[in-house]
N, CA, C and O atoms as a GROMACS GRO file, in nm:
protein
  340
    1MET      N    1   0.085  -0.117   0.000
    1MET     CA    2   0.000   0.000   0.000
    1MET      C    3   0.089   0.123   0.000
    1MET      O    4   0.204   0.118   0.044
    2LYS      N    5   0.035   0.231  -0.049
    2LYS     CA    6   0.108   0.356  -0.057
    2LYS      C    7   0.054   0.451   0.049
    2LYS      O    8  -0.068   0.462   0.065
    3LEU      N    9   0.141   0.520   0.120
    3LEU     CA   10   0.102   0.616   0.222
    3LEU      C   11   0.148   0.754   0.182
    3LEU      O   12   0.259   0.772   0.132
    4LEU      N   13   0.062   0.852   0.204
    4LEU     CA   14   0.100   0.993   0.190
    4LEU      C   15   0.100   1.052   0.329
    4LEU      O   16  -0.003   1.055   0.396
    5ILE      N   17   0.214   1.099   0.372
    5ILE     CA   18   0.228   1.153   0.507
    5ILE      C   19   0.253   1.303   0.495
    5ILE      O   20   0.342   1.347   0.422
    6HIS      N   21   0.174   1.380   0.567
    6HIS     CA   22   0.186   1.526   0.563
    6HIS      C   23   0.227   1.578   0.700
    6HIS      O   24   0.186   1.525   0.803
    7ASP      N   25   0.307   1.682   0.699
    7ASP     CA   26   0.342   1.753   0.821
    7ASP      C   27   0.278   1.891   0.812
    7ASP      O   28   0.330   1.981   0.746
    8ARG      N   29   0.164   1.907   0.879
    8ARG     CA   30   0.087   2.032   0.874
    8ARG      C   31   0.055   2.073   0.731
    8ARG      O   32   0.063   2.190   0.694
    9LEU      N   33   0.018   1.974   0.651
    9LEU     CA   34  -0.021   1.992   0.511
    9LEU      C   35   0.091   2.042   0.423
    9LEU      O   36   0.066   2.088   0.311
   10ASN      N   37   0.214   2.034   0.470
   10ASN     CA   38   0.330   2.072   0.390
   10ASN      C   39   0.419   1.951   0.369
   10ASN      O   40   0.412   1.854   0.444
   11ASN      N   41   0.500   1.958   0.270
   11ASN     CA   42   0.602   1.856   0.244
   11ASN      C   43   0.549   1.712   0.250
   11ASN      O   44   0.595   1.634   0.333
   12PRO      N   45   0.454   1.676   0.164
   12PRO     CA   46   0.404   1.539   0.167
   12PRO      C   47   0.514   1.440   0.129
   12PRO      O   48   0.593   1.462   0.037
   13VAL      N   49   0.517   1.330   0.202
   13VAL     CA   50   0.612   1.223   0.176
   13VAL      C   51   0.532   1.099   0.138
   13VAL      O   52   0.435   1.064   0.206
   14GLU      N   53   0.572   1.034   0.032
   14GLU     CA   54   0.504   0.912  -0.013
   14GLU      C   55   0.596   0.793   0.014
   14GLU      O   56   0.712   0.794  -0.027
   15ILE      N   57   0.543   0.691   0.083
   15ILE     CA   58   0.622   0.571   0.111
   15ILE      C   59   0.537   0.447   0.087
   15ILE      O   60   0.414   0.454   0.086
   16GLN      N   61   0.603   0.336   0.066
   16GLN     CA   62   0.538   0.206   0.053
   16GLN      C   63   0.546   0.135   0.188
   16GLN      O   64   0.647   0.145   0.257
   17ALA      N   65   0.439   0.064   0.224
   17ALA     CA   66   0.440  -0.009   0.351
   17ALA      C   67   0.343  -0.126   0.341
   17ALA      O   68   0.252  -0.126   0.259
   18THR      N   69   0.365  -0.226   0.424
   18THR     CA   70   0.270  -0.337   0.434
   18THR      C   71   0.199  -0.337   0.570
   18THR      O   72   0.099  -0.406   0.588
   19ARG      N   73   0.251  -0.258   0.664
   19ARG     CA   74   0.186  -0.247   0.795
   19ARG      C   75   0.204  -0.106   0.847
   19ARG      O   76   0.315  -0.053   0.847
   20VAL      N   77   0.093  -0.046   0.892
   20VAL     CA   78   0.096   0.089   0.947
   20VAL      C   79   0.021   0.085   1.079
   20VAL      O   80  -0.091   0.034   1.086
   21VAL      N   81   0.082   0.140   1.183
   21VAL     CA   82   0.015   0.152   1.313
   21VAL      C   83   0.009   0.300   1.346
   21VAL      O   84   0.111   0.369   1.345
   22VAL      N   85  -0.111   0.349   1.376
   22VAL     CA   86  -0.131   0.489   1.411
   22VAL      C   87  -0.131   0.498   1.563
   22VAL      O   88  -0.206   0.428   1.630
   23LEU      N   89  -0.046   0.586   1.616
   23LEU     CA   90  -0.035   0.604   1.761
   23LEU      C   91  -0.084   0.743   1.801
   23LEU      O   92  -0.071   0.838   1.724
   24ASP      N   93  -0.140   0.753   1.921
   24ASP     CA   94  -0.179   0.885   1.971
   24ASP      C   95  -0.057   0.952   2.034
   24ASP      O   96   0.054   0.899   2.028
   25GLN      N   97  -0.077   1.069   2.095
   25GLN     CA   98   0.036   1.144   2.152
   25GLN      C   99   0.102   1.073   2.270
   25GLN      O  100   0.210   1.112   2.313
   26TYR      N  101   0.036   0.968   2.324
   26TYR     CA  102   0.092   0.893   2.436
   26TYR      C  103   0.149   0.758   2.391
   26TYR      O  104   0.178   0.672   2.475
   27ASP      N  105   0.166   0.739   2.260
   27ASP     CA  106   0.216   0.616   2.200
   27ASP      C  107   0.122   0.497   2.216
   27ASP      O  108   0.166   0.382   2.216
   28ASN      N  109  -0.007   0.524   2.230
   28ASN     CA  110  -0.107   0.418   2.233
   28ASN      C  111  -0.156   0.391   2.092
   28ASN      O  112  -0.190   0.485   2.020
   29PRO      N  113  -0.160   0.264   2.050
   29PRO     CA  114  -0.212   0.234   1.917
   29PRO      C  115  -0.362   0.265   1.911
   29PRO      O  116  -0.437   0.225   2.000
   30ILE      N  117  -0.404   0.336   1.808
   30ILE     CA  118  -0.547   0.368   1.793
   30ILE      C  119  -0.604   0.316   1.662
   30ILE      O  120  -0.726   0.310   1.646
   31ALA      N  121  -0.517   0.278   1.568
   31ALA     CA  122  -0.564   0.222   1.441
   31ALA      C  123  -0.447   0.154   1.372
   31ALA      O  124  -0.330   0.180   1.403
   32PHE      N  125  -0.481   0.066   1.276
   32PHE     CA  126  -0.376   0.005   1.196
   32PHE      C  127  -0.430  -0.031   1.059
   32PHE      O  128  -0.551  -0.040   1.038
   33ALA      N  129  -0.338  -0.050   0.967
   33ALA     CA  130  -0.369  -0.101   0.834
   33ALA      C  131  -0.265  -0.208   0.804
   33ALA      O  132  -0.146  -0.189   0.830
   34LEU      N  133  -0.310  -0.320   0.750
   34LEU     CA  134  -0.222  -0.432   0.723
   34LEU      C  135  -0.251  -0.484   0.583
   34LEU      O  136  -0.365  -0.520   0.553
   35GLN      N  137  -0.149  -0.488   0.498
   35GLN     CA  138  -0.166  -0.541   0.364
   35GLN      C  139  -0.118  -0.685   0.364
   35GLN      O  140   0.000  -0.712   0.384
   36THR      N  141  -0.211  -0.779   0.341
   36THR     CA  142  -0.177  -0.921   0.342
   36THR      C  143  -0.145  -0.973   0.203
   36THR      O  144  -0.066  -1.066   0.188
   37ASP      N  145  -0.205  -0.915   0.101
   37ASP     CA  146  -0.183  -0.947  -0.039
   37ASP      C  147  -0.191  -0.817  -0.117
   37ASP      O  148  -0.237  -0.716  -0.062
   38PRO      N  149  -0.148  -0.816  -0.243
   38PRO     CA  150  -0.156  -0.691  -0.318
   38PRO      C  151  -0.296  -0.630  -0.324
   38PRO      O  152  -0.310  -0.508  -0.331
   39GLU      N  153  -0.400  -0.713  -0.322
   39GLU     CA  154  -0.537  -0.662  -0.331
   39GLU      C  155  -0.610  -0.658  -0.198
   39GLU      O  156  -0.727  -0.618  -0.195
   40ILE      N  157  -0.547  -0.699  -0.088
   40ILE     CA  158  -0.617  -0.708   0.040
   40ILE      C  159  -0.548  -0.620   0.144
   40ILE      O  160  -0.433  -0.642   0.180
   41ILE      N  161  -0.622  -0.520   0.193
   41ILE     CA  162  -0.574  -0.433   0.299
   41ILE      C  163  -0.679  -0.434   0.410
   41ILE      O  164  -0.795  -0.402   0.386
   42ILE      N  165  -0.638  -0.471   0.529
   42ILE     CA  166  -0.727  -0.475   0.645
   42ILE      C  167  -0.703  -0.348   0.726
   42ILE      O  168  -0.589  -0.317   0.761
   43VAL      N  169  -0.811  -0.276   0.755
   43VAL     CA  170  -0.802  -0.153   0.832
   43VAL      C  171  -0.894  -0.166   0.953
   43VAL      O  172  -1.008  -0.208   0.940
   44GLU      N  173  -0.842  -0.130   1.070
   44GLU     CA  174  -0.923  -0.140   1.192
   44GLU      C  175  -0.884  -0.028   1.286
   44GLU      O  176  -0.767   0.010   1.294
   45SER      N  177  -0.983   0.024   1.358
   45SER     CA  178  -0.954   0.124   1.461
   45SER      C  179  -1.007   0.073   1.594
   45SER      O  180  -1.096  -0.012   1.599
   46ALA      N  181  -0.951   0.124   1.701
   46ALA     CA  182  -0.993   0.082   1.834
   46ALA      C  183  -1.140   0.113   1.856
   46ALA      O  184  -1.212   0.034   1.918
   47ALA      N  185  -1.187   0.227   1.807
   47ALA     CA  186  -1.326   0.269   1.827
   47ALA      C  187  -1.422   0.178   1.752
   47ALA      O  188  -1.530   0.147   1.803
   48GLU      N  189  -1.386   0.137   1.631
   48GLU     CA  190  -1.476   0.055   1.551
   48GLU      C  191  -1.477  -0.091   1.596
   48GLU      O  192  -1.583  -0.152   1.605
   49ALA      N  193  -1.360  -0.146   1.626
   49ALA     CA  194  -1.349  -0.288   1.656
   49ALA      C  195  -1.395  -0.322   1.797
   49ALA      O  196  -1.444  -0.432   1.822
   50GLY      N  197  -1.380  -0.228   1.888
   50GLY     CA  198  -1.407  -0.259   2.028
   50GLY      C  199  -1.279  -0.303   2.097
   50GLY      O  200  -1.184  -0.348   2.033
   51GLN      N  201  -1.278  -0.289   2.225
   51GLN     CA  202  -1.157  -0.310   2.304
   51GLN      C  203  -1.101  -0.451   2.293
   51GLN      O  204  -0.982  -0.468   2.268
   52VAL      N  205  -1.184  -0.552   2.311
   52VAL     CA  206  -1.136  -0.691   2.313
   52VAL      C  207  -1.080  -0.730   2.177
   52VAL      O  208  -0.970  -0.785   2.169
   53ALA      N  209  -1.156  -0.704   2.071
   53ALA     CA  210  -1.112  -0.743   1.937
   53ALA      C  211  -0.987  -0.667   1.895
   53ALA      O  212  -0.896  -0.726   1.836
   54PHE      N  213  -0.981  -0.538   1.923
   54PHE     CA  214  -0.866  -0.458   1.883
   54PHE      C  215  -0.740  -0.506   1.955
   54PHE      O  216  -0.635  -0.519   1.893
   55ASN      N  217  -0.750  -0.531   2.085
   55ASN     CA  218  -0.634  -0.578   2.161
   55ASN      C  219  -0.588  -0.715   2.113
   55ASN      O  220  -0.468  -0.742   2.109
   56ALA      N  221  -0.682  -0.803   2.078
   56ALA     CA  222  -0.645  -0.935   2.026
   56ALA      C  223  -0.570  -0.921   1.894
   56ALA      O  224  -0.472  -0.991   1.870
   57THR      N  225  -0.616  -0.831   1.809
   57THR     CA  226  -0.548  -0.809   1.681
   57THR      C  227  -0.410  -0.750   1.702
   57THR      O  228  -0.315  -0.789   1.633
   58LEU      N  229  -0.396  -0.658   1.797
   58LEU     CA  230  -0.264  -0.603   1.828
   58LEU      C  231  -0.168  -0.714   1.870
   58LEU      O  232  -0.053  -0.716   1.826
   59ARG      N  233  -0.214  -0.806   1.953
   59ARG     CA  234  -0.130  -0.918   1.997
   59ARG      C  235  -0.087  -1.002   1.876
   59ARG      O  236   0.028  -1.043   1.866
   60ASN      N  237  -0.182  -1.028   1.785
   60ASN     CA  238  -0.150  -1.107   1.666
   60ASN      C  239  -0.048  -1.037   1.577
   60ASN      O  240   0.026  -1.103   1.504
   61LEU      N  241  -0.044  -0.904   1.582
   61LEU     CA  242   0.053  -0.827   1.504
   61LEU      C  243   0.186  -0.813   1.577
   61LEU      O  244   0.280  -0.754   1.524
   62GLY      N  245   0.194  -0.866   1.700
   62GLY     CA  246   0.318  -0.858   1.777
   62GLY      C  247   0.334  -0.729   1.855
   62GLY      O  248   0.444  -0.694   1.896
   63ILE      N  249   0.223  -0.657   1.876
   63ILE     CA  250   0.227  -0.530   1.951
   63ILE      C  251   0.182  -0.557   2.093
   63ILE      O  252   0.067  -0.597   2.116
   64ASP      N  253   0.272  -0.536   2.189
   64ASP     CA  254   0.245  -0.568   2.329
   64ASP      C  255   0.194  -0.446   2.403
   64ASP      O  256   0.260  -0.394   2.493
   65LYS      N  257   0.076  -0.399   2.366
   65LYS     CA  258   0.010  -0.285   2.431
   65LYS      C  259  -0.136  -0.323   2.452
   65LYS      O  260  -0.193  -0.397   2.373
   66THR      N  261  -0.195  -0.272   2.559
   66THR     CA  262  -0.338  -0.290   2.582
   66THR      C  263  -0.404  -0.154   2.571
   66THR      O  264  -0.363  -0.058   2.636
   67VAL      N  265  -0.506  -0.148   2.488
   67VAL     CA  266  -0.577  -0.024   2.463
   67VAL      C  267  -0.712  -0.029   2.534
   67VAL      O  268  -0.786  -0.126   2.520
   68LEU      N  269  -0.744   0.075   2.610
   68LEU     CA  270  -0.874   0.088   2.673
   68LEU      C  271  -0.960   0.178   2.586
   68LEU      O  272  -0.922   0.290   2.555
   69VAL      N  273  -1.076   0.127   2.546
   69VAL     CA  274  -1.165   0.202   2.458
   69VAL      C  275  -1.281   0.254   2.542
   69VAL      O  276  -1.350   0.176   2.609
   70THR      N  277  -1.303   0.384   2.537
   70THR     CA  278  -1.411   0.446   2.612
   70THR      C  279  -1.503   0.518   2.515
   70THR      O  280  -1.458   0.595   2.431
   71ASP      N  281  -1.631   0.492   2.528
   71ASP     CA  282  -1.730   0.559   2.444
   71ASP      C  283  -1.776   0.684   2.518
   71ASP      O  284  -1.833   0.676   2.627
   72VAL      N  285  -1.752   0.798   2.458
   72VAL     CA  286  -1.788   0.925   2.520
   72VAL      C  287  -1.919   0.971   2.458
   72VAL      O  288  -1.929   0.987   2.336
   73LYS      N  289  -2.018   0.993   2.541
   73LYS     CA  290  -2.147   1.042   2.492
   73LYS      C  291  -2.135   1.193   2.470
   73LYS      O  292  -2.102   1.268   2.562
   74GLN      N  293  -2.162   1.236   2.350
   74GLN     CA  294  -2.154   1.377   2.319
   74GLN      C  295  -2.293   1.433   2.295
   74GLN      O  296  -2.378   1.367   2.236
   75LYS      N  297  -2.313   1.553   2.341
   75LYS     CA  298  -2.438   1.622   2.316
   75LYS      C  299  -2.416   1.720   2.202
   75LYS      O  300  -2.312   1.786   2.196
   76PRO      N  301  -2.511   1.732   2.111
   76PRO     CA  302  -2.493   1.829   2.003
   76PRO      C  303  -2.490   1.971   2.057
   76PRO      O  304  -2.557   2.003   2.156
   77LEU      N  305  -2.411   2.055   1.993
   77LEU     CA  306  -2.404   2.195   2.032
   77LEU      C  307  -2.533   2.266   1.994
   77LEU      O  308  -2.596   2.232   1.894
   78LYS      N  309  -2.571   2.365   2.072
   78LYS     CA  310  -2.685   2.447   2.036
   78LYS      C  311  -2.645   2.533   1.917
   78LYS      O  312  -2.526   2.546   1.886
   79ASP      N  313  -2.742   2.589   1.852
   79ASP     CA  314  -2.712   2.677   1.738
   79ASP      C  315  -2.619   2.787   1.782
   79ASP      O  316  -2.636   2.847   1.888
   80ILE      N  317  -2.521   2.813   1.700
   80ILE     CA  318  -2.425   2.919   1.728
   80ILE      C  319  -2.482   3.050   1.677
   80ILE      O  320  -2.522   3.061   1.561
   81VAL      N  321  -2.486   3.149   1.764
   81VAL     CA  322  -2.536   3.281   1.727
   81VAL      C  323  -2.419   3.379   1.728
   81VAL      O  324  -2.349   3.392   1.829
   82ILE      N  325  -2.399   3.447   1.616
   82ILE     CA  326  -2.293   3.546   1.607
   82ILE      C  327  -2.357   3.682   1.613
   82ILE      O  328  -2.431   3.719   1.522
   83PRO      N  329  -2.331   3.758   1.720
   83PRO     CA  330  -2.392   3.891   1.732
   83PRO      C  331  -2.344   3.983   1.620
   83PRO      O  332  -2.229   3.977   1.577
   84ASN      N  333  -2.435   4.068   1.576
   84ASN     CA  334  -2.406   4.168   1.473
   84ASN      C  335  -2.358   4.107   1.342
   84ASN      O  336  -2.280   4.167   1.268
   85ALA      N  337  -2.405   3.988   1.314
   85ALA     CA  338  -2.362   3.924   1.188
   85ALA      C  339  -2.466   3.945   1.080
   85ALA      O  340  -2.448   3.899   0.968
   0.00000   0.00000   0.00000
């Protein structure tokens, strides 16, 4: 698979990879992509897969980290009113 990596939307770098792990600012894995064949790329995130499944997949990939997944209930914002607009 081909990756385009941007640093603040400047200087894009293109690289080839067969495994990509996305880490948060604390080095916790939050998503991955794995190319098993030229036509098959598996993509999973901690939020989509759920805690148990994501951690099991990390172990299978040789990543010795445990990720805790928390579902945060968000309330929609009220209409934004801009005075004198």
